[in-house]
MDTraj code that builds the backbone (N, CA, C; nanometers):
import mdtraj as md
import numpy as np

residues = "MET THR THR PRO ARG THR VAL PRO ALA LEU ASN ALA ASP GLU ARG THR MET LEU GLU GLY TRP LEU ASP TYR HIS ARG GLN THR LEU ALA LEU LYS CYS GLU GLY LEU THR ASP ALA GLN LEU ARG THR ALA SER VAL PRO PRO SER GLU LEU SER LEU MET GLY LEU VAL ARG HIS MET ALA ASP VAL GLU ARG SER TRP PHE ARG ARG VAL LEU ALA GLY ASP GLY ALA GLY PRO ILE HIS TYR GLY ASP ALA ASP PRO ASP GLY ALA PHE HIS LEU THR ASP ALA ASP THR TRP ALA GLU THR HIS ALA THR TRP GLN ALA GLU ILE GLU THR ALA ARG ARG TYR ALA ALA GLY PHE ALA LEU ASP ASP PHE SER ARG GLY PRO SER ARG PHE THR ASP GLU PRO PHE SER LEU ARG TRP ILE TYR THR HIS MET ILE GLU GLU TYR ALA ARG HIS ASN GLY HIS ALA ASP LEU ILE ARG GLU ARG ILE ASP GLY ALA THR GLY GLY".split()
xyz = np.array([
    [1.7953, 0.2825, -1.1435],
    [1.6671, 0.2693, -1.2103],
    [1.5651, 0.3603, -1.1433],
    [1.4929, 0.4348, -1.2213],
    [1.3905, 0.5233, -1.1688],
    [1.2544, 0.4568, -1.1833],
    [1.1795, 0.4582, -1.0767],
    [1.0455, 0.4002, -1.0790],
    [0.9588, 0.4800, -1.1742],
    [0.8985, 0.4141, -1.2754],
    [0.8109, 0.4875, -1.3670],
    [0.6813, 0.5260, -1.2968],
    [0.6317, 0.6429, -1.3298],
    [0.5066, 0.6889, -1.2708],
    [0.4248, 0.7545, -1.3801],
    [0.3026, 0.7067, -1.3984],
    [0.2174, 0.7545, -1.5063],
    [0.0915, 0.8184, -1.4489],
    [0.0653, 0.9420, -1.4868],
    [-0.0588, 1.0095, -1.4476],
    [-0.1703, 0.9558, -1.5371],
    [-0.2862, 0.9201, -1.4798],
    [-0.3955, 0.8679, -1.5616],
    [-0.4399, 0.9672, -1.6687],
    [-0.4876, 0.9125, -1.7782],
    [-0.5368, 0.9960, -1.8883],
    [-0.6510, 1.0854, -1.8401],
    [-0.6571, 1.2040, -1.8932],
    [-0.7609, 1.2995, -1.8542],
    [-0.8992, 1.2585, -1.9033],
    [-0.9051, 1.1754, -2.0059],
    [-1.0338, 1.1389, -2.0650],
    [-1.0668, 0.9910, -2.0479],
    [-1.0096, 0.9268, -1.9456],
    [-1.0327, 0.7840, -1.9223],
    [-1.1717, 0.7603, -1.8639],
    [-1.2225, 0.6395, -1.8831],
    [-1.3481, 0.6018, -1.8172],
    [-1.3207, 0.5865, -1.6670],
    [-1.4274, 0.5741, -1.5891],
    [-1.4137, 0.5754, -1.4432],
    [-1.3219, 0.4649, -1.3915],
    [-1.3399, 0.3441, -1.4366],
    [-1.2581, 0.2338, -1.3853],
    [-1.1101, 0.2548, -1.4191],
    [-1.0842, 0.2913, -1.5419],
    [-0.9462, 0.3145, -1.5834],
    [-0.8846, 0.4270, -1.5019],
    [-0.9630, 0.5303, -1.4741],
    [-0.9142, 0.6430, -1.3949],
    [-0.8838, 0.5985, -1.2516],
    [-0.9757, 0.5242, -1.1889],
    [-0.9526, 0.4782, -1.0519],
    [-0.8296, 0.3873, -1.0445],
    [-0.8202, 0.2933, -1.1367],
    [-0.7047, 0.2038, -1.1383],
    [-0.5762, 0.2813, -1.1675],
    [-0.5854, 0.3808, -1.2537],
    [-0.4696, 0.4631, -1.2866],
    [-0.4203, 0.5431, -1.1671],
    [-0.5132, 0.6034, -1.0924],
    [-0.4719, 0.6805, -0.9750],
    [-0.4181, 0.5897, -0.8654],
    [-0.4755, 0.4710, -0.8503],
    [-0.4222, 0.3780, -0.7517],
    [-0.2798, 0.3378, -0.7890],
    [-0.2579, 0.3047, -0.9157],
    [-0.1226, 0.2698, -0.9594],
    [-0.0260, 0.3871, -0.9442],
    [-0.0718, 0.5071, -0.9731],
    [0.0114, 0.6269, -0.9574],
    [0.0599, 0.6389, -0.8127],
    [-0.0308, 0.6180, -0.7189],
    [0.0080, 0.6298, -0.5777],
    [0.0940, 0.5128, -0.5322],
    [0.0705, 0.3941, -0.5867],
    [0.1608, 0.2820, -0.5583],
    [0.3018, 0.3154, -0.6077],
    [0.3102, 0.3681, -0.7280],
    [0.4396, 0.4044, -0.7871],
    [0.5072, 0.5167, -0.7087],
    [0.4274, 0.6083, -0.6555],
    [0.4834, 0.7185, -0.5764],
    [0.5511, 0.6654, -0.4513],
    [0.4886, 0.5703, -0.3831],
    [0.5507, 0.5136, -0.2634],
    [0.6805, 0.4421, -0.2996],
    [0.6802, 0.3686, -0.4093],
    [0.8035, 0.3017, -0.4540],
    [0.9124, 0.4048, -0.4839],
    [0.8758, 0.5143, -0.5480],
    [0.9701, 0.6203, -0.5814],
    [1.0324, 0.6806, -0.4556],
    [0.9527, 0.6973, -0.3506],
    [1.0030, 0.7541, -0.2252],
    [1.1065, 0.6633, -0.1593],
    [1.1018, 0.5344, -0.1908],
    [1.1946, 0.4379, -0.1314],
    [1.3177, 0.4132, -0.2176],
    [1.3136, 0.4594, -0.3389],
    [1.4184, 0.4290, -0.4360],
    [1.5537, 0.4862, -0.3958],
    [1.6572, 0.4023, -0.4145],
    [1.7945, 0.4469, -0.3952],
    [1.8422, 0.4511, -0.2515],
    [1.7626, 0.4031, -0.1584],
    [1.8019, 0.4046, -0.0176],
    [1.8494, 0.2665, 0.0261],
    [1.9339, 0.2631, 0.1254],
    [1.9801, 0.1371, 0.1822],
    [1.8727, 0.0797, 0.2739],
    [1.8883, -0.0465, 0.3094],
    [1.7952, -0.1077, 0.4043],
    [1.7929, -0.0300, 0.5355],
    [1.9093, 0.0110, 0.5818],
    [1.9165, 0.0865, 0.7074],
    [1.8398, 0.2179, 0.6960],
    [1.8545, 0.2874, 0.5841],
    [1.7808, 0.4128, 0.5649],
    [1.6300, 0.3862, 0.5583],
    [1.5909, 0.2800, 0.4919],
    [1.4486, 0.2470, 0.4790],
    [1.3876, 0.2068, 0.6130],
    [1.4707, 0.1614, 0.7067],
    [1.4230, 0.1265, 0.8407],
    [1.4264, 0.2461, 0.9355],
    [1.4832, 0.3585, 0.8915],
    [1.4976, 0.4766, 0.9769],
    [1.3615, 0.5342, 1.0136],
    [1.3374, 0.5448, 1.1433],
    [1.2108, 0.6006, 1.1923],
    [1.2076, 0.7507, 1.1673],
    [1.0871, 0.8013, 1.1493],
    [1.0687, 0.9423, 1.1162],
    [1.1200, 1.0335, 1.2261],
    [1.0556, 1.0342, 1.3398],
    [1.0918, 1.1197, 1.4520],
    [1.0521, 1.0469, 1.5799],
    [1.1442, 1.0279, 1.6717],
    [1.1096, 0.9607, 1.7965],
    [0.9968, 1.0360, 1.8675],
    [0.9055, 0.9683, 1.9296],
    [0.9032, 0.8252, 1.9580],
    [0.8374, 0.7416, 1.8469],
    [0.7997, 0.8025, 1.7373],
    [0.7336, 0.7288, 1.6300],
    [0.8258, 0.6230, 1.5707],
    [0.7676, 0.5098, 1.5341],
    [0.8424, 0.4033, 1.4664],
    [0.8167, 0.4060, 1.3158],
    [0.7465, 0.5068, 1.2671],
    [0.7105, 0.5166, 1.1264],
    [0.8348, 0.5285, 1.0388],
    [0.8468, 0.4383, 0.9427],
    [0.9597, 0.4369, 0.8507],
    [0.9081, 0.4057, 0.7111],
    [0.9914, 0.4287, 0.6112],
    [0.9510, 0.3958, 0.4740],
    [0.9270, 0.2462, 0.4579],
    [1.0157, 0.1631, 0.5116],
    [0.9957, 0.0192, 0.5003],
    [0.8695, -0.0225, 0.5756],
    [0.8452, 0.0368, 0.6888],
    [0.7235, 0.0073, 0.7641],
    [0.5986, 0.0466, 0.6867],
    [0.6033, 0.1609, 0.6183],
    [0.4886, 0.2020, 0.5361],
    [0.4615, 0.1016, 0.4246],
    [0.5670, 0.0533, 0.3603],
    [0.5499, -0.0439, 0.2517],
    [0.4963, -0.1751, 0.3074],
    [0.5460, -0.2196, 0.4211],
    [0.4936, -0.3410, 0.4838],
    [0.3461, -0.3224, 0.5197],
    [0.3131, -0.2063, 0.5735],
    [0.1733, -0.1755, 0.6061],
    [0.0867, -0.1815, 0.4811],
    [0.1342, -0.1220, 0.3719],
    [0.0540, -0.1209, 0.2489],
    [0.0409, -0.2596, 0.1878],
    [0.1384, -0.3461, 0.2077],
    [0.1226, -0.4856, 0.1638],
    [0.0067, -0.5501, 0.2390],
    [-0.0014, -0.5244, 0.3693],
    [-0.1130, -0.5764, 0.4481],
    [-0.2456, -0.5128, 0.4078],
    [-0.2446, -0.3840, 0.3768],
    [-0.3674, -0.3156, 0.3347],
    [-0.4152, -0.3716, 0.2006],
    [-0.3249, -0.3901, 0.1060],
    [-0.3610, -0.4512, -0.0232],
    [-0.4241, -0.5886, 0.0006],
    [-0.3582, -0.6697, 0.0826],
    [-0.4080, -0.8040, 0.1114],
    [-0.5453, -0.7987, 0.1770],
    [-0.5596, -0.7115, 0.2740],
    [-0.6856, -0.7032, 0.3471],
    [-0.8014, -0.6647, 0.2562],
    [-0.7872, -0.5577, 0.1798],
    [-0.9002, -0.5084, 0.1010],
    [-0.9290, -0.5909, -0.0235],
    [-0.8275, -0.6382, -0.0905],
    [-0.8531, -0.7107, -0.2162],
    [-0.8687, -0.8614, -0.1967],
    [-0.7879, -0.9206, -0.1126],
    [-0.7991, -1.0652, -0.0922],
    [-0.9080, -1.0991, 0.0083],
    [-0.8966, -1.0437, 0.1294],
    [-0.9898, -1.0815, 0.2358],
    [-1.1276, -1.0231, 0.2142],
    [-1.1348, -0.8933, 0.1847],
    [-1.2655, -0.8295, 0.1729],
    [-1.3261, -0.8528, 0.0344],
    [-1.2607, -0.8074, -0.0712],
    [-1.3193, -0.8168, -0.2042],
    [-1.3441, -0.9623, -0.2448],
    [-1.2415, -1.0450, -0.2400],
    [-1.2542, -1.1833, -0.2885],
    [-1.3030, -1.2792, -0.1807],
    [-1.2928, -1.2397, -0.0538],
    [-1.3375, -1.3270, 0.0543],
    [-1.2533, -1.4524, 0.0682],
    [-1.1225, -1.4440, 0.0372],
    [-1.0406, -1.5654, 0.0366],
    [-0.9818, -1.6031, 0.1725],
    [-1.0032, -1.5214, 0.2756],
    [-0.9613, -1.5585, 0.4103],
    [-0.8128, -1.5482, 0.4386],
    [-0.7381, -1.4820, 0.3518],
    [-0.5936, -1.4668, 0.3745],
    [-0.5688, -1.3895, 0.5032],
    [-0.4800, -1.4400, 0.5843],
    [-0.4462, -1.3728, 0.7087],
    [-0.3483, -1.2590, 0.6857],
    [-0.3246, -1.1799, 0.7885],
    [-0.2310, -1.0686, 0.7763],
    [-0.0879, -1.1187, 0.7579],
    [-0.0046, -1.0318, 0.7040],
    [0.1354, -1.0651, 0.6793],
    [0.2227, -1.0224, 0.7968],
    [0.2066, -0.8994, 0.8404],
    [0.3007, -0.8394, 0.9352],
    [0.2406, -0.8043, 1.0704],
    [0.1133, -0.8220, 1.0904],
    [0.0530, -0.7854, 1.2182],
    [-0.0346, -0.9003, 1.2663],
    [-0.0763, -0.8913, 1.3893],
    [-0.1652, -0.9909, 1.4466],
    [-0.2263, -0.9368, 1.5736],
    [-0.3042, -1.0179, 1.6393],
    [-0.3693, -0.9747, 1.7627],
    [-0.2673, -0.9318, 1.8683],
    [-0.1551, -1.0028, 1.8746],
    [-0.0530, -0.9698, 1.9745],
    [0.0239, -0.8422, 1.9395],
    [0.0269, -0.8063, 1.8109],
    [0.1008, -0.6873, 1.7661],
    [0.0261, -0.6228, 1.6494],
    [-0.0798, -0.5459, 1.6785],
    [-0.1608, -0.4855, 1.5723],
    [-0.0846, -0.3887, 1.4823],
    [0.0297, -0.3377, 1.5283],
    [0.1118, -0.2466, 1.4484],
    [0.2408, -0.3139, 1.4025],
    [0.2380, -0.4447, 1.3867],
    [0.3565, -0.5220, 1.3534],
    [0.4282, -0.4782, 1.2273],
    [0.3567, -0.4230, 1.1313],
    [0.4207, -0.3785, 1.0069],
    [0.5253, -0.2703, 1.0336],
    [0.5062, -0.1953, 1.1395],
    [0.5966, -0.0847, 1.1706],
    [0.7089, -0.1236, 1.2666],
    [0.7029, -0.2448, 1.3207],
    [0.8040, -0.2900, 1.4168],
    [0.9109, -0.3699, 1.3422],
    [1.0121, -0.3001, 1.2971],
    [1.1162, -0.3581, 1.2130],
    [1.2362, -0.4043, 1.2950],
    [1.3076, -0.4989, 1.2368],
    [1.4337, -0.5443, 1.2946],
    [1.5419, -0.5319, 1.1871],
    [1.6657, -0.5533, 1.2254],
    [1.7756, -0.5501, 1.1283],
    [1.7632, -0.6623, 1.0258],
    [1.6852, -0.7650, 1.0572],
    [1.6673, -0.8768, 0.9639],
    [1.5706, -0.8434, 0.8506],
    [1.4891, -0.7398, 0.8668],
    [1.3940, -0.7015, 0.7618],
    [1.4694, -0.6340, 0.6478],
    [1.4447, -0.6814, 0.5255],
    [1.5158, -0.6283, 0.4091],
    [1.4185, -0.5657, 0.3108],
    [1.4729, -0.4728, 0.2328],
    [1.3934, -0.4104, 0.1278],
    [1.3563, -0.5124, 0.0211],
    [1.4485, -0.6007, -0.0133],
    [1.4211, -0.6994, -0.1174],
    [1.2977, -0.7825, -0.0811],
    [1.2924, -0.8314, 0.0409],
    [1.1773, -0.9118, 0.0844],
    [1.0518, -0.8259, 0.0967],
    [1.0656, -0.7089, 0.1553],
    [0.9509, -0.6192, 0.1736],
    [0.8912, -0.5803, 0.0390],
    [0.9761, -0.5400, -0.0540],
    [0.9297, -0.4974, -0.1860],
    [0.8641, -0.6136, -0.2604],
    [0.9258, -0.7310, -0.2567],
    [0.8699, -0.8477, -0.3262],
    [0.7334, -0.8852, -0.2700],
    [0.7185, -0.8802, -0.1398],
    [0.5888, -0.9122, -0.0768],
    [0.4837, -0.8112, -0.1185],
    [0.5192, -0.6833, -0.1151],
    [0.4267, -0.5759, -0.1535],
    [0.3848, -0.5912, -0.2991],
    [0.4812, -0.6145, -0.3880],
    [0.4487, -0.6292, -0.5304],
    [0.3615, -0.7521, -0.5558],
    [0.3850, -0.8596, -0.4838],
    [0.3019, -0.9795, -0.4987],
    [0.1580, -0.9505, -0.4568],
    [0.1406, -0.8737, -0.3503],
    [0.0045, -0.8381, -0.3063],
    [-0.0633, -0.7455, -0.4075],
    [0.0126, -0.6549, -0.4678],
    [-0.0442, -0.5676, -0.5711],
    [-0.0892, -0.6509, -0.6901],
    [-0.0087, -0.7443, -0.7333],
    [-0.0475, -0.8292, -0.8477],
    [-0.1702, -0.9133, -0.8153],
    [-0.1766, -0.9655, -0.6943],
    [-0.2948, -1.0414, -0.6525],
    [-0.4168, -0.9505, -0.6488],
    [-0.4001, -0.8287, -0.5998],
    [-0.5103, -0.7325, -0.5956],
    [-0.5633, -0.7053, -0.7358],
    [-0.4747, -0.6838, -0.8300],
    [-0.5166, -0.6585, -0.9692],
    [-0.5930, -0.7779, -1.0262],
    [-0.5418, -0.8970, -0.9985],
    [-0.6058, -1.0182, -1.0505],
    [-0.7468, -1.0349, -0.9927],
    [-0.7599, -1.0153, -0.8626],
    [-0.8928, -1.0278, -0.8017],
    [-0.9879, -0.9182, -0.8506],
    [-0.9402, -0.7949, -0.8562],
    [-1.0263, -0.6831, -0.8979],
    [-1.0754, -0.7006, -1.0409],
    [-0.9959, -0.7625, -1.1256],
    [-1.0349, -0.7824, -1.2654],
    [-1.1639, -0.8630, -1.2785],
    [-1.1967, -0.9427, -1.1788],
    [-1.3177, -1.0238, -1.1828],
    [-1.4420, -0.9551, -1.1298],
    [-1.4323, -0.8274, -1.0958],
    [-1.5446, -0.7530, -1.0383],
    [-1.5717, -0.6274, -1.1194],
    [-1.6973, -0.5900, -1.1304],
    [-1.7361, -0.4600, -1.1846],
    [-1.7315, -0.3586, -1.0703],
    [-1.7253, -0.2306, -1.1019],
    [-1.7174, -0.1274, -0.9976],
    [-1.8336, -0.1335, -0.8994],
    [-1.9521, -0.1712, -0.9456],
    [-2.0692, -0.1761, -0.8583],
    [-2.0873, -0.3107, -0.7888],
    [-2.0036, -0.4087, -0.8206],
    [-2.0124, -0.5394, -0.7542],
    [-1.9689, -0.5248, -0.6092],
    [-2.0368, -0.6017, -0.5235],
    [-2.0027, -0.5984, -0.3814],
    [-1.9050, -0.7094, -0.3458],
    [-1.8285, -0.6817, -0.2438],
    [-1.7282, -0.7757, -0.1964],
    [-1.7934, -0.9041, -0.1457],
    [-1.7164, -1.0100, -0.1511],
    [-1.7623, -1.1393, -0.1007],
    [-1.7406, -1.1516, 0.0494],
    [-1.6552, -1.0674, 0.1028],
    [-1.6269, -1.0701, 0.2460],
    [-1.6458, -0.9326, 0.3066],
    [-1.6711, -0.9281, 0.4354],
    [-1.6830, -0.7985, 0.5042],
    [-1.5453, -0.7516, 0.5499],
    [-1.5347, -0.6250, 0.5854],
    [-1.4087, -0.5783, 0.6430],
    [-1.4031, -0.6276, 0.7869],
    [-1.2876, -0.6125, 0.8497],
    [-1.2771, -0.6542, 0.9893],
    [-1.3458, -0.5545, 1.0821],
    [-1.3901, -0.4416, 1.0274],
    [-1.4524, -0.3378, 1.1084],
    [-1.6046, -0.3385, 1.1010],
    [-1.6609, -0.4022, 0.9993],
    [-1.8058, -0.4006, 0.9804],
    [-1.8477, -0.5299, 0.9128],
    [-1.9731, -0.5633, 0.9240],
    [-2.0250, -0.6822, 0.8564],
    [-2.0802, -0.6497, 0.7190],
    [-2.0676, -0.5252, 0.6766],
    [-2.1216, -0.4819, 0.5483],
    [-2.0241, -0.5096, 0.4343],
    [-2.0750, -0.5482, 0.3177],
    [-1.9875, -0.5610, 0.2008],
    [-1.9575, -0.4227, 0.1422],
    [-1.8554, -0.4160, 0.0591],
    [-1.8136, -0.2911, -0.0037],
    [-1.8141, -0.3082, -0.1547],
    [-1.8464, -0.2030, -0.2275],
    [-1.8344, -0.2092, -0.3734],
    [-1.6859, -0.1966, -0.4104],
    [-1.6503, -0.2489, -0.5269],
    [-1.5132, -0.2314, -0.5746],
    [-1.4817, -0.0836, -0.5889],
    [-1.5778, -0.0021, -0.6306],
    [-1.5565, 0.1433, -0.6424],
    [-1.5130, 0.2007, -0.5071],
    [-1.5813, 0.1617, -0.3996],
    [-1.5481, 0.2110, -0.2658],
    [-1.4075, 0.1673, -0.2281],
    [-1.3748, 0.0415, -0.2560],
    [-1.2419, -0.0102, -0.2219],
    [-1.1346, 0.0662, -0.2981],
    [-1.1539, 0.0874, -0.4287],
    [-1.0559, 0.1647, -0.5057],
    [-1.0395, 0.3048, -0.4470],
    [-1.1497, 0.3710, -0.4177],
    [-1.1432, 0.5067, -0.3637],
    [-1.0715, 0.5079, -0.2292],
    [-1.1024, 0.4117, -0.1446],
    [-1.0354, 0.4036, -0.0149],
    [-0.8862, 0.3778, -0.0314],
    [-0.8489, 0.2894, -0.1232],
    [-0.7072, 0.2586, -0.1424],
    [-0.6304, 0.3809, -0.1942],
    [-0.6919, 0.4593, -0.2815],
    [-0.6278, 0.5830, -0.3290],
    [-0.6056, 0.6764, -0.2107],
    [-0.7062, 0.6897, -0.1255],
    [-0.6951, 0.7745, -0.0058],
    [-0.5868, 0.7230, 0.0872],
    [-0.5830, 0.5922, 0.1082],
    [-0.4843, 0.5322, 0.1985],
    [-0.3418, 0.5577, 0.1487],
    [-0.3181, 0.5329, 0.0202],
    [-0.1852, 0.5588, -0.0353],
    [-0.1517, 0.7077, -0.0317],
    [-0.2464, 0.7929, -0.0680],
    [-0.2189, 0.9363, -0.0714],
    [-0.1781, 0.9869, 0.0669],
    [-0.2485, 0.9421, 0.1700],
    [-0.2171, 0.9830, 0.3066],
    [-0.0764, 0.9370, 0.3442],
    [-0.0461, 0.8109, 0.3168],
    [0.0847, 0.7581, 0.3547],
    [0.1968, 0.8126, 0.2655],
    [0.1643, 0.8508, 0.1430],
    [0.2672, 0.9141, 0.0595],
    [0.3079, 1.0496, 0.1164],
    [0.2154, 1.1168, 0.1820],
    [0.2516, 1.2404, 0.2524],
    [0.3502, 1.2117, 0.3641],
    [0.3250, 1.1033, 0.4382],
    [0.4205, 1.0628, 0.5416],
    [0.5558, 1.0301, 0.4777],
    [0.5508, 0.9562, 0.3667],
    [0.6744, 0.9150, 0.2983],
    [0.7549, 1.0363, 0.2525],
    [0.6872, 1.1415, 0.2061],
    [0.7571, 1.2643, 0.1655],
    [0.8421, 1.3175, 0.2804],
    [0.7818, 1.3266, 0.3980],
    [0.8521, 1.3831, 0.5134],
    [0.9649, 1.2926, 0.5613],
    [0.9400, 1.1615, 0.5615],
    [1.0442, 1.0680, 0.6057],
    [1.1627, 1.0738, 0.5101],
    [1.1349, 1.0725, 0.3795],
    [1.2435, 1.0763, 0.2810],
    [1.3242, 1.2043, 0.2940],
    [1.2577, 1.3160, 0.3122],
    [1.3299, 1.4418, 0.3269],
    [1.4201, 1.4378, 0.4506],
    [1.3732, 1.3765, 0.5580],
    [1.4535, 1.3666, 0.6797],
    [1.5765, 1.2789, 0.6575],
    [1.5615, 1.1734, 0.5781],
    [1.6719, 1.0799, 0.5557],
    [1.7851, 1.1413, 0.4731],
    [1.7494, 1.1994, 0.3590],
    [1.8570, 1.2475, 0.2702],
    [1.8290, 1.3827, 0.2047],
    [1.7246, 1.4503, 0.2495],
    [1.6941, 1.5833, 0.1960],
    [1.6183, 1.5830, 0.0648],
    [1.5915, 1.4635, 0.0080],
    [1.5204, 1.4572, -0.1201],
    [1.3761, 1.5012, -0.1030],
    [1.3322, 1.5860, -0.1937],
    [1.1940, 1.6328, -0.1935],
    [1.1367, 1.6215, -0.3352],
    [1.0067, 1.6394, -0.3442],
    [0.9401, 1.6356, -0.4747],
    [0.8994, 1.4959, -0.5131],
    [0.8377, 1.4907, -0.6305],
    [0.7930, 1.3613, -0.6813],
    [0.6607, 1.3295, -0.6333],
])
top = md.Topology()
chain = top.add_chain()
for i, resn in enumerate(residues, 1):
    res = top.add_residue(resn, chain, resSeq=i)
    for name in ("N", "CA", "C"):
        top.add_atom(name, md.element.get_by_symbol(name[0]), res)
traj = md.Trajectory(xyz[None], top)
């Protein structure tokens, strides 16, 4: 099965365009992981880095949760894969970590993000602050940041995937 990826319409309104580009980048990360085994998805990029495709997806599940649940909706959801004792926990994988669980968690956070965002206009401010500042953020800012976050990590995913099996493009 090939992960579908849709480029946003050229004449969409701003919200549709932002949501479209965010979904495009979410789909790109899924595409970079497609067809690999759990072991390949846990493969670190280049020592000493622990960066892996599965780690990137786990990280993005936490990023989705942080920005849409904790910040935008103010629901107080805690992190999934990291904590005070291990701030980079999303990247610290074991043989017990599976793609099925990682993917399901990530997709659940994306669906929750969509549901929460649907209740806000682009200019509405978040109900919660980020963990870095006491200031609220507009949904527009959050969408723009999430596009940037995925785009940056998709660049990492390109290089990791090429190292694993030589696949490029997409």
